[in-house]
C-alpha positions as CSV (number, residue, x, y, z in Angstrom):
1,M,-51.9,263.5,-39.4
2,V,-53.8,266.2,-37.5
3,S,-54.1,265.4,-33.8
4,F,-57.0,266.1,-31.4
5,D,-54.7,268.5,-29.4
6,W,-54.0,270.4,-32.6
7,L,-57.7,270.7,-33.3
8,K,-58.4,271.9,-29.8
9,R,-55.7,274.6,-30.0
10,H,-56.9,275.9,-33.4
11,A,-60.6,275.6,-32.9
12,K,-60.8,279.2,-31.6
13,D,-59.5,280.5,-34.9
14,F,-62.0,278.6,-37.0
15,D,-64.4,281.1,-38.5
16,L,-67.7,279.5,-37.5
17,V,-69.7,282.5,-38.9
18,L,-68.2,281.9,-42.4
19,L,-69.2,278.2,-42.2
20,L,-72.7,279.0,-41.2
21,V,-73.0,281.5,-44.0
22,L,-71.9,278.9,-46.5
23,I,-74.5,276.4,-45.1
24,A,-77.2,279.0,-45.4
25,I,-76.3,280.0,-48.9
26,S,-76.2,276.3,-49.9
27,I,-79.7,275.8,-48.5
28,I,-81.0,278.7,-50.6
29,S,-79.1,277.3,-53.6
30,F,-80.8,273.9,-53.2
31,L,-84.2,275.5,-53.0
32,G,-83.6,277.7,-56.1
33,V,-82.3,274.8,-58.2
34,Y,-85.1,272.5,-57.0
35,S,-87.7,275.1,-57.9
36,S,-86.2,275.9,-61.3
37,T,-85.7,272.3,-62.5
38,V,-88.0,269.7,-60.7
39,T,-90.9,270.3,-63.1
40,R,-88.9,270.7,-66.3
41,A,-88.4,267.8,-68.7
42,G,-84.9,266.5,-68.7
43,L,-83.9,268.5,-65.6
44,E,-85.9,266.7,-63.0
45,T,-82.8,265.2,-61.3
46,Y,-80.7,268.4,-61.3
47,Y,-81.5,269.2,-57.7
48,Q,-80.3,265.8,-56.6
49,K,-77.0,266.3,-58.5
50,Q,-76.7,269.8,-56.8
51,I,-77.0,268.4,-53.3
52,I,-74.4,265.7,-54.2
53,W,-72.0,268.4,-55.4
54,Q,-72.7,270.4,-52.3
55,M,-71.9,267.5,-50.0
56,L,-68.8,266.8,-52.0
57,G,-67.9,270.5,-51.8
58,F,-68.2,270.6,-48.0
59,S,-66.2,267.4,-47.7
60,V,-63.4,269.0,-49.7
61,F,-63.8,272.2,-47.7
62,F,-63.2,270.4,-44.4
63,G,-60.4,268.3,-45.9
64,L,-58.6,271.5,-46.9
65,V,-59.2,273.1,-43.5
66,L,-57.2,270.2,-42.0
67,T,-54.5,270.7,-44.6
68,D,-51.8,273.3,-44.1
69,Y,-52.5,275.8,-46.9
70,R,-48.8,276.4,-47.3
71,T,-48.6,273.1,-49.1
72,F,-50.1,274.9,-52.1
73,T,-47.2,277.4,-52.2
74,N,-44.9,274.5,-53.2
75,T,-43.5,275.4,-56.6
76,R,-43.8,271.8,-57.9
77,I,-47.4,271.4,-56.8
78,L,-48.3,274.7,-58.3
79,T,-46.5,274.0,-61.6
80,I,-48.2,270.6,-62.0
81,G,-51.7,272.1,-61.2
82,Y,-51.2,275.1,-63.4
83,G,-49.8,272.9,-66.2
84,I,-52.8,270.5,-66.1
85,T,-55.2,273.4,-66.1
86,M,-53.5,274.9,-69.2
87,V,-53.7,271.6,-71.0
88,L,-57.4,271.3,-70.2
89,L,-58.0,274.9,-71.4
90,V,-56.4,273.9,-74.7
91,V,-58.4,270.6,-75.0
92,V,-61.7,272.4,-74.4
93,L,-61.1,274.4,-77.5
94,F,-61.6,271.3,-79.6
95,M,-64.9,270.4,-77.9
96,P,-68.4,270.9,-79.5
97,E,-69.9,274.4,-79.2
98,I,-72.7,275.0,-76.6
99,N,-74.4,278.4,-76.9
100,G,-71.6,279.7,-79.1
101,Q,-68.8,278.6,-76.7
102,R,-66.4,275.7,-76.2
103,S,-66.3,275.8,-72.4
104,W,-67.1,272.3,-71.3
105,I,-65.3,268.9,-71.6
106,P,-67.9,266.0,-71.4
107,L,-67.0,263.4,-68.8
108,P,-69.0,260.5,-67.4
109,G,-71.7,262.0,-65.1
110,F,-70.8,265.6,-65.5
111,Q,-69.2,268.3,-67.7
112,L,-65.8,269.8,-66.7
113,Q,-65.4,273.5,-67.1
114,P,-61.6,274.2,-67.2
115,S,-62.1,278.0,-66.9
116,E,-63.1,277.5,-63.3
117,L,-59.8,275.8,-62.6
118,G,-58.1,278.6,-64.6
119,K,-59.3,281.1,-62.1
120,L,-58.2,279.0,-59.1
121,F,-54.7,278.4,-60.3
122,A,-54.3,282.0,-61.5
123,I,-55.0,283.2,-58.0
124,M,-52.7,280.6,-56.4
125,G,-49.9,281.3,-58.9
126,M,-50.0,285.0,-58.5
127,A,-50.3,284.8,-54.7
128,A,-47.3,282.4,-54.4
129,Y,-45.1,284.6,-56.7
130,L,-46.0,287.8,-54.9
131,A,-45.5,286.2,-51.5
132,K,-41.9,285.3,-52.5
133,I,-41.3,288.9,-53.5
134,K,-42.7,290.2,-50.2
135,E,-40.7,287.7,-48.1
136,K,-37.5,288.8,-49.9
137,E,-38.4,292.4,-49.1
138,E,-38.0,293.3,-52.7
139,E,-39.6,296.4,-54.2
140,F,-42.5,295.6,-56.6
141,T,-41.2,296.6,-60.0
142,L,-42.3,296.5,-63.7
143,H,-40.4,293.2,-64.1
144,H,-42.4,291.7,-61.3
145,F,-45.6,293.0,-62.7
146,I,-44.9,291.5,-66.1
147,R,-44.3,288.1,-64.5
148,V,-47.5,288.3,-62.5
149,A,-49.4,289.3,-65.6
150,A,-47.9,286.3,-67.5
151,I,-49.1,283.9,-64.8
152,W,-52.6,285.5,-65.0
153,G,-52.6,286.1,-68.8
154,G,-52.0,282.4,-69.8
155,P,-55.4,281.1,-68.6
156,L,-57.1,284.4,-69.6
157,F,-55.9,284.1,-73.2
158,L,-57.2,280.5,-73.6
159,I,-60.5,281.4,-71.8
160,M,-61.1,284.2,-74.3
161,L,-60.4,281.8,-77.2
162,E,-63.4,279.7,-76.1
163,P,-64.7,282.5,-76.2
164,D,-66.0,283.0,-72.6
165,L,-66.4,286.7,-72.1
166,G,-68.0,286.3,-68.6
167,Q,-65.1,284.2,-67.2
168,G,-62.7,286.6,-68.8
169,L,-64.3,289.5,-67.0
170,V,-64.0,287.6,-63.7
171,M,-60.3,287.1,-64.4
172,V,-59.9,290.8,-64.8
173,G,-61.8,291.4,-61.5
174,L,-59.6,289.0,-59.4
175,F,-56.4,290.4,-61.0
176,C,-57.4,294.0,-60.1
177,A,-58.2,292.9,-56.5
178,I,-54.7,291.4,-56.1
179,M,-53.1,294.5,-57.6
180,F,-55.2,296.6,-55.3
181,V,-53.4,295.0,-52.4
182,V,-49.9,294.9,-54.0
183,L,-49.7,298.6,-54.9
184,N,-48.8,301.2,-52.4
185,R,-51.2,304.0,-51.4
186,K,-50.7,306.5,-54.2
187,P,-51.2,304.1,-57.1
188,L,-54.0,302.5,-55.0
189,L,-55.8,305.8,-54.8
190,I,-55.4,306.4,-58.6
191,F,-56.5,302.8,-59.3
192,G,-59.6,303.1,-57.1
193,S,-60.5,306.5,-58.5
194,L,-60.3,305.2,-62.1
195,A,-62.4,302.2,-61.3
196,G,-65.0,304.4,-59.7
197,L,-65.0,306.7,-62.6
198,L,-65.4,303.9,-65.1
199,V,-68.4,302.5,-63.2
200,T,-70.0,306.0,-63.0
201,L,-69.4,306.6,-66.7
202,Y,-71.0,303.2,-67.5
203,F,-74.2,304.0,-65.7
204,V,-74.3,307.5,-67.1
205,A,-73.9,306.2,-70.6
206,I,-76.7,303.6,-70.4
207,Y,-79.2,305.8,-68.7
208,A,-78.4,309.3,-70.1
209,F,-76.9,308.6,-73.5
210,P,-78.2,305.1,-74.6
211,Q,-77.8,305.9,-78.3
212,Y,-74.1,306.5,-77.9
213,Y,-73.7,303.4,-75.7
214,L,-75.3,301.3,-78.4
215,K,-72.9,302.8,-81.0
216,F,-70.0,302.1,-78.7
217,V,-71.1,298.4,-78.3
218,E,-71.5,298.1,-82.1
219,M,-67.8,299.1,-82.5
220,L,-66.5,296.4,-80.0
221,P,-64.6,293.5,-81.6
222,L,-67.1,291.0,-80.3
223,K,-69.4,288.4,-81.9
224,P,-73.1,289.3,-82.4
225,Y,-74.3,287.2,-79.4
226,Q,-71.7,288.8,-77.2
227,K,-72.7,292.3,-78.2
228,A,-76.3,291.4,-77.5
229,R,-75.3,290.8,-73.9
230,F,-74.3,294.4,-73.6
231,V,-77.4,295.7,-75.4
232,V,-79.9,294.1,-72.9
233,V,-79.2,296.8,-70.3
234,I,-80.7,299.4,-72.7
235,D,-83.7,297.4,-73.9
236,P,-84.0,293.6,-73.5
237,A,-86.3,293.6,-76.6
238,L,-83.3,294.6,-78.8
239,A,-81.2,291.6,-77.9
240,K,-83.3,288.7,-79.2
241,D,-82.5,285.5,-77.3
242,W,-80.4,287.1,-74.6
243,G,-83.0,289.9,-74.3
244,Y,-85.8,287.4,-73.9
245,Q,-84.0,285.7,-71.0
246,V,-83.4,288.9,-69.2
247,Q,-87.0,290.1,-69.8
248,Q,-88.4,286.9,-68.3
249,A,-86.0,287.1,-65.3
250,I,-87.2,290.7,-64.6
251,I,-90.8,289.6,-64.7
252,A,-90.1,286.7,-62.4
253,I,-88.4,288.9,-59.8
254,G,-91.2,291.5,-60.1
255,N,-93.7,288.7,-59.7
256,G,-92.3,287.7,-56.4
257,G,-93.0,291.1,-54.8
258,L,-92.1,291.5,-51.1
259,P,-92.8,288.1,-49.6
260,G,-92.5,285.9,-52.7
261,K,-95.0,283.5,-54.3
262,G,-93.7,280.5,-52.2
263,L,-91.7,277.4,-53.2
264,L,-93.0,276.0,-56.6
265,Q,-95.7,278.7,-56.8
266,G,-94.0,281.1,-59.2
267,S,-95.7,281.2,-62.6
268,Q,-92.5,282.3,-64.5
269,T,-90.3,279.6,-62.9
270,Q,-92.8,276.8,-63.0
271,G,-93.8,277.7,-66.5
272,A,-90.2,277.5,-67.6
273,F,-90.2,281.0,-69.1
274,V,-86.7,281.8,-68.0
275,P,-84.0,279.9,-70.1
276,E,-81.1,278.4,-68.1
277,Q,-82.7,279.6,-64.9
278,Q,-80.9,277.1,-62.7
279,T,-77.5,278.6,-63.7
280,D,-77.0,282.2,-64.7
281,M,-80.6,283.3,-63.8
282,I,-81.0,281.4,-60.5
283,F,-81.4,284.8,-58.7
284,S,-84.7,285.3,-60.5
285,A,-86.0,281.9,-59.3
286,I,-85.2,282.9,-55.7
287,G,-86.7,286.3,-56.3
288,E,-90.0,284.9,-57.5
289,D,-90.3,282.2,-54.8
290,F,-89.0,284.2,-51.8
291,G,-89.5,287.8,-52.9
292,F,-87.5,290.8,-51.9
293,I,-87.1,289.4,-48.4
294,G,-85.5,286.3,-49.7
295,T,-83.1,288.0,-52.1
296,S,-82.2,290.6,-49.5
297,I,-81.3,287.8,-47.1
298,L,-79.1,286.2,-49.8
299,I,-77.3,289.5,-50.5
300,I,-76.7,290.0,-46.8
301,L,-75.2,286.5,-46.5
302,F,-72.9,287.4,-49.4
303,F,-71.9,290.6,-47.7
304,I,-71.1,288.8,-44.4
305,M,-69.1,286.2,-46.4
306,L,-67.0,288.8,-48.1
307,Q,-66.6,290.8,-44.8
308,R,-65.3,287.7,-43.0
309,M,-62.8,287.1,-45.8
310,V,-61.6,290.6,-45.5
311,K,-61.1,290.1,-41.8
312,I,-59.1,287.0,-42.3
313,A,-56.9,288.6,-45.0
314,T,-56.1,291.6,-42.8
315,T,-55.3,289.5,-39.7
316,T,-52.7,287.2,-41.2
317,S,-49.1,288.1,-41.5
318,D,-48.5,285.6,-44.3
319,P,-48.3,287.4,-47.6
320,F,-49.6,284.3,-49.6
321,G,-52.7,284.2,-47.4
322,T,-53.4,287.9,-47.9
323,Y,-52.9,287.8,-51.7
324,F,-54.9,284.6,-52.1
325,I,-57.9,285.9,-50.2
326,A,-57.7,289.2,-52.1
327,G,-58.0,287.4,-55.4
328,A,-60.9,285.3,-54.0
329,I,-62.7,288.4,-52.8
330,G,-62.2,290.0,-56.2
331,M,-63.5,286.9,-57.9
332,F,-66.6,286.3,-55.7
333,G,-67.3,290.0,-55.4
334,F,-67.3,290.6,-59.2
335,Q,-69.4,287.5,-59.9
336,I,-72.0,288.5,-57.2
337,F,-72.3,292.1,-58.5
338,E,-72.4,291.1,-62.2
339,N,-74.8,288.1,-61.8
340,I,-77.4,290.0,-59.7
341,G,-76.9,293.1,-61.9
342,M,-77.7,291.1,-65.1
343,N,-80.7,289.5,-63.5
344,L,-82.0,293.1,-62.9
345,A,-80.9,294.2,-66.4
346,V,-78.5,296.9,-65.1
347,M,-75.4,294.9,-66.1
348,P,-74.5,293.1,-69.3
349,A,-75.8,289.5,-69.5
350,A,-72.2,288.0,-69.4
351,G,-73.1,284.4,-68.6
352,I,-71.6,284.5,-65.1
353,T,-72.8,282.1,-62.3
354,L,-73.8,283.2,-58.8
355,P,-71.2,281.7,-56.4
356,F,-72.4,278.8,-54.3
357,V,-75.9,279.2,-55.7
358,S,-76.0,278.5,-59.4
359,Y,-76.2,274.9,-60.6
360,G,-72.9,273.5,-61.7
361,G,-70.4,270.9,-60.4
362,T,-67.1,272.4,-61.5
363,S,-67.9,275.9,-60.3
364,L,-69.4,274.7,-57.0
365,L,-66.4,272.5,-56.2
366,T,-63.9,275.2,-57.2
367,N,-65.7,277.7,-54.9
368,F,-65.5,275.3,-52.0
369,I,-61.8,274.6,-52.7
370,I,-61.2,278.3,-52.5
371,M,-63.2,278.7,-49.2
372,G,-61.5,275.7,-47.7
373,I,-58.1,277.3,-48.3
374,V,-59.4,280.6,-46.9
375,Q,-60.5,278.7,-43.7
376,S,-57.2,276.9,-43.6
377,I,-55.5,280.4,-43.6
378,A,-57.9,281.5,-40.9
379,I,-57.0,278.8,-38.4
380,R,-53.2,279.1,-39.1
381,R,-52.9,282.9,-39.2
382,R,-50.4,284.6,-37.1
383,K,-52.2,287.7,-35.8
384,L,-50.7,291.0,-36.7
385,R,-49.8,293.1,-33.7
386,F,-50.0,296.9,-33.8
């Protein structure tokens, strides 16, 4: 049991800024979910559920802060957690389709989304394995890479069978972030350069050569509704249902202007013109109600959150802590960039939630678990000395 003396000794290492940022983002989340659901038939109680999930999330967060994160490096615990997650990812494949995907398992009171757990245990599994390699002072070889890829590839394969392209892309993002830390400087430089080149080519293609971009999308081995998500960045009108959602989100954000229309005053949000606004398109609700000022504050809060995570990762000498936080940064960073981008129609509408903001119990709880482990690493880190 954690003693008062222990708390007193470690209080100075607790990242208070990170906690305050999470509280601020949670308040914005509540306002966004409230605005986008309270006047919609069948969704009137969603904001109440959201605040319950937030309170549960913060409870889990503080519980994990008081728990030594090294507990989660235990092979038995990891194997059980990873195994249960894989079973759930198989079970979900036999569930009814919702919007062309089998991503949720209906349970009393809520729907479980196993892919969220898949991301969590992929990060934990890879971090634990890589930490053992580091502690043994072994050189990272192709053999090690294959084993890491297998840990990551198991959940990814089942997620893509749902098929959930958005979560699959997030899995790629977190894997790349961990590899970014693992590789030495030369491969790191090549990896970063290639990533930058791909992003540049993407934006050049959609703005300078849209006709070739559309032909490329048409050749992709994806279902029609998945291709539509990539087409919306060229012209939302071309993508039918997905295009309509993005079009309405853009109108909502533009309607907010600089100061915003005010809570419950946005015509797009209150008129229920944006489908699923409380989840993937929550950014548009915040943009309409609180304007450019409100969305800028949210983006700044996200930036501070990621910056604090980088600081914790670079000031711990424990390899597991570094790799785990790297994966979390990759996951959160990609989701934030992609979600805001698709709300602005500059990124494909991949069905990705905005961390800590979008409505959803499983994703919210998973995010708080990750941040609880990050904070646990922060208060137990052994500072690097240079």
